[in-house]
Backbone as XML, in Angstrom:
<?xml version="1.0"?>
<chain id="A" units="angstrom">
  <residue number="1" name="UNK">
    <atom name="N" x="-13.306" y="-8.773" z="-4.691"/>
    <atom name="CA" x="-12.599" y="-7.865" z="-3.851"/>
    <atom name="C" x="-12.605" y="-6.526" z="-4.946"/>
  </residue>
  <residue number="2" name="UNK">
    <atom name="N" x="-13.152" y="-5.611" z="-4.580"/>
    <atom name="CA" x="-13.108" y="-3.967" z="-5.261"/>
    <atom name="C" x="-11.786" y="-3.489" z="-5.246"/>
  </residue>
  <residue number="3" name="UNK">
    <atom name="N" x="-11.643" y="-2.456" z="-5.874"/>
    <atom name="CA" x="-10.400" y="-1.774" z="-5.695"/>
    <atom name="C" x="-10.731" y="-0.706" z="-4.695"/>
  </residue>
  <residue number="4" name="UNK">
    <atom name="N" x="-11.575" y="-0.097" z="-4.041"/>
    <atom name="CA" x="-11.904" y="0.663" z="-3.236"/>
    <atom name="C" x="-11.952" y="-0.020" z="-1.991"/>
  </residue>
  <residue number="5" name="UNK">
    <atom name="N" x="-12.242" y="-1.175" z="-2.087"/>
    <atom name="CA" x="-11.876" y="-1.812" z="-0.551"/>
    <atom name="C" x="-10.605" y="-2.080" z="-0.379"/>
  </residue>
  <residue number="6" name="UNK">
    <atom name="N" x="-10.043" y="-2.803" z="-1.300"/>
    <atom name="CA" x="-8.296" y="-2.410" z="-1.119"/>
    <atom name="C" x="-7.892" y="-1.416" z="-0.726"/>
  </residue>
  <residue number="7" name="UNK">
    <atom name="N" x="-8.285" y="-0.155" z="-1.654"/>
    <atom name="CA" x="-7.746" y="1.073" z="-1.145"/>
    <atom name="C" x="-8.089" y="1.490" z="0.394"/>
  </residue>
  <residue number="8" name="UNK">
    <atom name="N" x="-9.354" y="0.981" z="0.808"/>
    <atom name="CA" x="-9.383" y="1.358" z="2.300"/>
    <atom name="C" x="-8.630" y="0.641" z="3.209"/>
  </residue>
  <residue number="9" name="UNK">
    <atom name="N" x="-8.197" y="-0.625" z="3.119"/>
    <atom name="CA" x="-7.328" y="-1.318" z="3.703"/>
    <atom name="C" x="-6.040" y="-0.969" z="3.796"/>
  </residue>
  <residue number="10" name="UNK">
    <atom name="N" x="-5.626" y="-0.616" z="2.444"/>
    <atom name="CA" x="-4.270" y="-0.012" z="2.420"/>
    <atom name="C" x="-4.216" y="1.193" z="3.255"/>
  </residue>
  <residue number="11" name="UNK">
    <atom name="N" x="-5.040" y="2.032" z="3.106"/>
    <atom name="CA" x="-5.151" y="3.333" z="3.814"/>
    <atom name="C" x="-4.981" y="3.150" z="5.389"/>
  </residue>
  <residue number="12" name="UNK">
    <atom name="N" x="-5.743" y="2.037" z="5.872"/>
    <atom name="CA" x="-5.641" y="1.484" z="7.310"/>
    <atom name="C" x="-4.261" y="0.997" z="7.609"/>
  </residue>
  <residue number="13" name="UNK">
    <atom name="N" x="-3.525" y="0.161" z="6.725"/>
    <atom name="CA" x="-1.871" y="-0.162" z="7.124"/>
    <atom name="C" x="-1.023" y="1.152" z="6.999"/>
  </residue>
  <residue number="14" name="UNK">
    <atom name="N" x="-1.311" y="1.979" z="6.023"/>
    <atom name="CA" x="-0.416" y="2.935" z="5.928"/>
    <atom name="C" x="-0.597" y="3.777" z="7.245"/>
  </residue>
  <residue number="15" name="UNK">
    <atom name="N" x="-1.679" y="3.909" z="7.739"/>
    <atom name="CA" x="-1.936" y="4.617" z="9.036"/>
    <atom name="C" x="-1.019" y="3.783" z="10.336"/>
  </residue>
  <residue number="16" name="UNK">
    <atom name="N" x="-0.756" y="2.745" z="10.271"/>
    <atom name="CA" x="0.138" y="1.925" z="11.160"/>
    <atom name="C" x="1.361" y="2.163" z="10.826"/>
  </residue>
  <residue number="17" name="UNK">
    <atom name="N" x="1.916" y="1.922" z="9.440"/>
    <atom name="CA" x="2.917" y="2.243" z="9.200"/>
    <atom name="C" x="3.806" y="3.870" z="9.519"/>
  </residue>
  <residue number="18" name="UNK">
    <atom name="N" x="2.764" y="4.662" z="8.952"/>
    <atom name="CA" x="3.354" y="6.082" z="9.136"/>
    <atom name="C" x="1.770" y="6.800" z="9.977"/>
  </residue>
  <residue number="19" name="UNK">
    <atom name="N" x="2.005" y="6.673" z="11.214"/>
    <atom name="CA" x="0.936" y="7.164" z="12.390"/>
    <atom name="C" x="0.794" y="8.922" z="11.953"/>
  </residue>
  <residue number="20" name="UNK">
    <atom name="N" x="2.003" y="9.280" z="11.641"/>
    <atom name="CA" x="1.653" y="10.924" z="11.594"/>
    <atom name="C" x="0.760" y="11.455" z="10.187"/>
  </residue>
  <residue number="21" name="UNK">
    <atom name="N" x="0.620" y="10.370" z="9.157"/>
    <atom name="CA" x="-0.021" y="10.612" z="8.027"/>
    <atom name="C" x="-1.678" y="10.531" z="8.200"/>
  </residue>
  <residue number="22" name="UNK">
    <atom name="N" x="-2.463" y="11.585" z="8.004"/>
    <atom name="CA" x="-3.792" y="11.830" z="8.025"/>
    <atom name="C" x="-4.412" y="10.953" z="6.979"/>
  </residue>
  <residue number="23" name="UNK">
    <atom name="N" x="-5.111" y="9.607" z="7.302"/>
    <atom name="CA" x="-5.669" y="8.886" z="6.352"/>
    <atom name="C" x="-6.683" y="9.710" z="5.115"/>
  </residue>
  <residue number="24" name="UNK">
    <atom name="N" x="-7.383" y="10.744" z="5.666"/>
    <atom name="CA" x="-8.162" y="11.586" z="4.800"/>
    <atom name="C" x="-7.656" y="12.091" z="3.745"/>
  </residue>
  <residue number="25" name="UNK">
    <atom name="N" x="-6.174" y="12.424" z="3.886"/>
    <atom name="CA" x="-5.581" y="12.968" z="2.623"/>
    <atom name="C" x="-4.837" y="11.854" z="1.686"/>
  </residue>
  <residue number="26" name="UNK">
    <atom name="N" x="-5.266" y="10.631" z="1.773"/>
    <atom name="CA" x="-4.604" y="9.837" z="1.073"/>
    <atom name="C" x="-5.432" y="9.477" z="-0.237"/>
  </residue>
  <residue number="27" name="UNK">
    <atom name="N" x="-5.226" y="9.662" z="-1.249"/>
    <atom name="CA" x="-5.616" y="9.634" z="-2.576"/>
    <atom name="C" x="-5.084" y="8.398" z="-3.524"/>
  </residue>
  <residue number="28" name="UNK">
    <atom name="N" x="-5.412" y="8.171" z="-4.674"/>
    <atom name="CA" x="-4.807" y="7.087" z="-5.571"/>
    <atom name="C" x="-3.208" y="7.662" z="-5.821"/>
  </residue>
  <residue number="29" name="UNK">
    <atom name="N" x="-3.229" y="9.086" z="-5.884"/>
    <atom name="CA" x="-2.464" y="9.915" z="-6.596"/>
    <atom name="C" x="-1.232" y="10.132" z="-5.533"/>
  </residue>
  <residue number="30" name="UNK">
    <atom name="N" x="-1.416" y="9.720" z="-4.385"/>
    <atom name="CA" x="-0.384" y="10.196" z="-3.252"/>
    <atom name="C" x="0.763" y="9.075" z="-3.299"/>
  </residue>
  <residue number="31" name="UNK">
    <atom name="N" x="2.037" y="9.863" z="-3.635"/>
    <atom name="CA" x="3.395" y="9.240" z="-3.758"/>
    <atom name="C" x="3.789" y="9.027" z="-2.123"/>
  </residue>
  <residue number="32" name="UNK">
    <atom name="N" x="4.199" y="7.870" z="-2.217"/>
    <atom name="CA" x="4.671" y="6.763" z="-1.196"/>
    <atom name="C" x="6.000" y="7.615" z="-0.246"/>
  </residue>
  <residue number="33" name="UNK">
    <atom name="N" x="6.652" y="8.073" z="-1.048"/>
    <atom name="CA" x="7.944" y="8.638" z="-0.847"/>
    <atom name="C" x="7.858" y="10.188" z="-0.584"/>
  </residue>
  <residue number="34" name="UNK">
    <atom name="N" x="7.348" y="10.773" z="-1.395"/>
    <atom name="CA" x="7.271" y="12.306" z="-1.486"/>
    <atom name="C" x="6.287" y="13.045" z="-0.419"/>
  </residue>
  <residue number="35" name="UNK">
    <atom name="N" x="5.064" y="12.257" z="-0.317"/>
    <atom name="CA" x="4.020" y="12.458" z="0.125"/>
    <atom name="C" x="3.766" y="11.735" z="1.404"/>
  </residue>
  <residue number="36" name="UNK">
    <atom name="N" x="4.232" y="10.811" z="1.612"/>
    <atom name="CA" x="4.003" y="9.861" z="2.608"/>
    <atom name="C" x="5.095" y="9.772" z="3.564"/>
  </residue>
  <residue number="37" name="UNK">
    <atom name="N" x="6.377" y="10.057" z="2.801"/>
    <atom name="CA" x="7.570" y="9.983" z="3.648"/>
    <atom name="C" x="7.967" y="8.640" z="3.874"/>
  </residue>
  <residue number="38" name="UNK">
    <atom name="N" x="7.600" y="7.666" z="3.189"/>
    <atom name="CA" x="8.025" y="6.084" z="3.550"/>
    <atom name="C" x="9.485" y="6.042" z="3.005"/>
  </residue>
  <residue number="39" name="UNK">
    <atom name="N" x="10.333" y="5.305" z="3.679"/>
    <atom name="CA" x="11.590" y="4.993" z="3.389"/>
    <atom name="C" x="11.761" y="3.602" z="3.285"/>
  </residue>
  <residue number="40" name="UNK">
    <atom name="N" x="12.912" y="3.014" z="2.917"/>
    <atom name="CA" x="13.048" y="1.570" z="2.654"/>
    <atom name="C" x="12.790" y="0.632" z="3.719"/>
  </residue>
  <residue number="41" name="UNK">
    <atom name="N" x="12.672" y="0.885" z="5.067"/>
    <atom name="CA" x="12.129" y="0.081" z="6.275"/>
    <atom name="C" x="10.452" y="0.231" z="6.168"/>
  </residue>
  <residue number="42" name="UNK">
    <atom name="N" x="9.999" y="1.461" z="6.119"/>
    <atom name="CA" x="8.744" y="1.495" z="5.995"/>
    <atom name="C" x="8.035" y="0.957" z="4.769"/>
  </residue>
  <residue number="43" name="UNK">
    <atom name="N" x="8.580" y="0.815" z="3.534"/>
    <atom name="CA" x="7.883" y="0.224" z="2.462"/>
    <atom name="C" x="7.992" y="-1.238" z="2.792"/>
  </residue>
  <residue number="44" name="UNK">
    <atom name="N" x="9.057" y="-1.916" z="3.392"/>
    <atom name="CA" x="9.298" y="-3.227" z="3.862"/>
    <atom name="C" x="8.028" y="-3.641" z="4.735"/>
  </residue>
  <residue number="45" name="UNK">
    <atom name="N" x="7.887" y="-2.981" z="5.685"/>
    <atom name="CA" x="6.704" y="-2.882" z="6.525"/>
    <atom name="C" x="5.440" y="-3.066" z="6.336"/>
  </residue>
  <residue number="46" name="UNK">
    <atom name="N" x="5.144" y="-1.873" z="5.150"/>
    <atom name="CA" x="4.071" y="-2.077" z="4.261"/>
    <atom name="C" x="3.742" y="-3.022" z="3.186"/>
  </residue>
  <residue number="47" name="UNK">
    <atom name="N" x="4.557" y="-3.801" z="2.899"/>
    <atom name="CA" x="4.500" y="-4.593" z="2.136"/>
    <atom name="C" x="4.460" y="-6.043" z="2.831"/>
  </residue>
  <residue number="48" name="UNK">
    <atom name="N" x="4.843" y="-6.174" z="3.987"/>
    <atom name="CA" x="4.793" y="-7.419" z="4.805"/>
    <atom name="C" x="3.459" y="-7.509" z="5.296"/>
  </residue>
  <residue number="49" name="UNK">
    <atom name="N" x="2.843" y="-6.477" z="5.880"/>
    <atom name="CA" x="1.527" y="-6.045" z="6.149"/>
    <atom name="C" x="0.398" y="-6.431" z="5.190"/>
  </residue>
  <residue number="50" name="UNK">
    <atom name="N" x="0.741" y="-5.647" z="3.807"/>
    <atom name="CA" x="-0.096" y="-6.349" z="2.852"/>
    <atom name="C" x="-0.180" y="-7.510" z="2.518"/>
  </residue>
  <residue number="51" name="UNK">
    <atom name="N" x="0.929" y="-8.219" z="2.353"/>
    <atom name="CA" x="1.015" y="-9.842" z="2.337"/>
    <atom name="C" x="-0.049" y="-10.508" z="3.001"/>
  </residue>
  <residue number="52" name="UNK">
    <atom name="N" x="0.009" y="-10.181" z="4.476"/>
    <atom name="CA" x="-0.641" y="-10.888" z="5.695"/>
    <atom name="C" x="-1.886" y="-10.437" z="5.424"/>
  </residue>
  <residue number="53" name="UNK">
    <atom name="N" x="-2.398" y="-9.123" z="5.307"/>
    <atom name="CA" x="-3.870" y="-8.547" z="5.068"/>
    <atom name="C" x="-4.393" y="-9.463" z="4.107"/>
  </residue>
  <residue number="54" name="UNK">
    <atom name="N" x="-3.964" y="-9.626" z="2.936"/>
    <atom name="CA" x="-4.828" y="-10.065" z="1.448"/>
    <atom name="C" x="-4.223" y="-11.333" z="1.364"/>
  </residue>
  <residue number="55" name="UNK">
    <atom name="N" x="-3.547" y="-12.146" z="1.953"/>
    <atom name="CA" x="-2.796" y="-13.551" z="1.655"/>
    <atom name="C" x="-2.380" y="-13.357" z="0.140"/>
  </residue>
  <residue number="56" name="UNK">
    <atom name="N" x="-1.330" y="-12.624" z="-0.003"/>
    <atom name="CA" x="-0.717" y="-12.484" z="-1.281"/>
    <atom name="C" x="0.994" y="-12.462" z="-0.949"/>
  </residue>
  <residue number="57" name="UNK">
    <atom name="N" x="1.620" y="-12.725" z="-1.958"/>
    <atom name="CA" x="3.304" y="-12.420" z="-2.237"/>
    <atom name="C" x="3.646" y="-11.662" z="-3.464"/>
  </residue>
  <residue number="58" name="UNK">
    <atom name="N" x="4.151" y="-10.706" z="-2.930"/>
    <atom name="CA" x="4.615" y="-9.635" z="-3.842"/>
    <atom name="C" x="6.060" y="-10.093" z="-4.532"/>
  </residue>
  <residue number="59" name="UNK">
    <atom name="N" x="6.527" y="-9.841" z="-5.790"/>
    <atom name="CA" x="7.705" y="-10.353" z="-5.705"/>
    <atom name="C" x="8.524" y="-9.658" z="-5.548"/>
  </residue>
  <residue number="60" name="UNK">
    <atom name="N" x="10.165" y="-10.192" z="-5.467"/>
    <atom name="CA" x="10.896" y="-9.260" z="-4.755"/>
    <atom name="C" x="11.559" y="-8.359" z="-5.185"/>
  </residue>
  <residue number="61" name="UNK">
    <atom name="N" x="11.084" y="-7.799" z="-6.742"/>
    <atom name="CA" x="11.555" y="-6.735" z="-7.331"/>
    <atom name="C" x="10.538" y="-5.864" z="-7.629"/>
  </residue>
  <residue number="62" name="UNK">
    <atom name="N" x="9.429" y="-6.134" z="-6.817"/>
    <atom name="CA" x="8.172" y="-5.120" z="-7.150"/>
    <atom name="C" x="8.707" y="-3.537" z="-6.491"/>
  </residue>
  <residue number="63" name="UNK">
    <atom name="N" x="8.381" y="-2.350" z="-7.094"/>
    <atom name="CA" x="8.197" y="-1.326" z="-6.740"/>
    <atom name="C" x="7.057" y="-0.439" z="-6.955"/>
  </residue>
  <residue number="64" name="UNK">
    <atom name="N" x="6.834" y="0.284" z="-6.086"/>
    <atom name="CA" x="5.368" y="1.186" z="-5.963"/>
    <atom name="C" x="5.887" y="2.687" z="-5.864"/>
  </residue>
  <residue number="65" name="UNK">
    <atom name="N" x="5.131" y="3.305" z="-6.656"/>
    <atom name="CA" x="5.588" y="4.931" z="-6.815"/>
    <atom name="C" x="4.506" y="5.513" z="-6.141"/>
  </residue>
  <residue number="66" name="UNK">
    <atom name="N" x="3.390" y="5.106" z="-6.319"/>
    <atom name="CA" x="2.078" y="5.718" z="-5.458"/>
    <atom name="C" x="1.069" y="4.846" z="-5.095"/>
  </residue>
  <residue number="67" name="UNK">
    <atom name="N" x="-0.052" y="5.215" z="-4.444"/>
    <atom name="CA" x="-0.926" y="4.494" z="-3.961"/>
    <atom name="C" x="-1.799" y="3.561" z="-4.896"/>
  </residue>
  <residue number="68" name="UNK">
    <atom name="N" x="-1.994" y="4.017" z="-6.036"/>
    <atom name="CA" x="-2.696" y="3.477" z="-7.219"/>
    <atom name="C" x="-1.725" y="2.202" z="-7.318"/>
  </residue>
  <residue number="69" name="UNK">
    <atom name="N" x="-0.353" y="2.452" z="-7.701"/>
    <atom name="CA" x="0.361" y="1.270" z="-7.942"/>
    <atom name="C" x="0.354" y="0.166" z="-6.975"/>
  </residue>
  <residue number="70" name="UNK">
    <atom name="N" x="-0.045" y="0.260" z="-5.837"/>
    <atom name="CA" x="-0.042" y="-0.324" z="-4.615"/>
    <atom name="C" x="-1.276" y="-1.111" z="-4.817"/>
  </residue>
  <residue number="71" name="UNK">
    <atom name="N" x="-2.479" y="-0.319" z="-5.096"/>
    <atom name="CA" x="-3.910" y="-1.179" z="-5.430"/>
    <atom name="C" x="-3.794" y="-2.051" z="-6.619"/>
  </residue>
  <residue number="72" name="UNK">
    <atom name="N" x="-3.393" y="-1.449" z="-7.693"/>
    <atom name="CA" x="-3.264" y="-2.493" z="-8.725"/>
    <atom name="C" x="-2.543" y="-3.829" z="-8.537"/>
  </residue>
  <residue number="73" name="UNK">
    <atom name="N" x="-1.261" y="-3.610" z="-8.001"/>
    <atom name="CA" x="-0.662" y="-4.787" z="-7.784"/>
    <atom name="C" x="-1.704" y="-5.677" z="-7.069"/>
  </residue>
  <residue number="74" name="UNK">
    <atom name="N" x="-2.136" y="-5.340" z="-5.953"/>
    <atom name="CA" x="-2.854" y="-6.334" z="-4.887"/>
    <atom name="C" x="-3.863" y="-6.834" z="-5.783"/>
  </residue>
  <residue number="75" name="UNK">
    <atom name="N" x="-4.808" y="-5.820" z="-6.515"/>
    <atom name="CA" x="-5.868" y="-6.206" z="-7.363"/>
    <atom name="C" x="-5.349" y="-7.218" z="-8.263"/>
  </residue>
  <residue number="76" name="UNK">
    <atom name="N" x="-4.289" y="-7.305" z="-9.133"/>
    <atom name="CA" x="-3.498" y="-8.351" z="-9.930"/>
    <atom name="C" x="-3.418" y="-9.724" z="-9.197"/>
  </residue>
  <residue number="77" name="UNK">
    <atom name="N" x="-2.654" y="-9.519" z="-7.981"/>
    <atom name="CA" x="-2.231" y="-10.642" z="-7.306"/>
    <atom name="C" x="-3.434" y="-11.331" z="-6.903"/>
  </residue>
  <residue number="78" name="UNK">
    <atom name="N" x="-4.699" y="-10.870" z="-6.292"/>
    <atom name="CA" x="-5.719" y="-11.334" z="-5.904"/>
    <atom name="C" x="-6.180" y="-12.170" z="-6.706"/>
  </residue>
  <residue number="79" name="UNK">
    <atom name="N" x="-6.429" y="-11.672" z="-8.152"/>
    <atom name="CA" x="-7.196" y="-12.301" z="-9.144"/>
    <atom name="C" x="-6.469" y="-13.609" z="-9.898"/>
  </residue>
  <residue number="80" name="UNK">
    <atom name="N" x="-5.118" y="-13.629" z="-9.305"/>
    <atom name="CA" x="-4.200" y="-15.037" z="-9.884"/>
    <atom name="C" x="-4.621" y="-16.227" z="-9.000"/>
  </residue>
</chain>
C-alpha cells in the first residue's frame, strides 16, 4: 500500500470523525488540533477507526501532530 492510498483512506475517516471539515483542504501538513479541531475524543475515534480500517494496533502512548504523522505511523505498522 502506498502512502497516497493511506492518505486517501485517512481523509475519508477524518470526514466521518469531523464532518464539517472539507476533505479537499486536508494536506500532509494539516494539524489535527489546530486545523481540524480534533479533541481527545475525536482523536480516540479516529485511532479506533484507523485500527479497524488498516487492521493495525497503535501503541497506547502514540501521539500525532499532523496528518503526515498519522500516515507515517500507519505505513510503519503495515510494514511490520
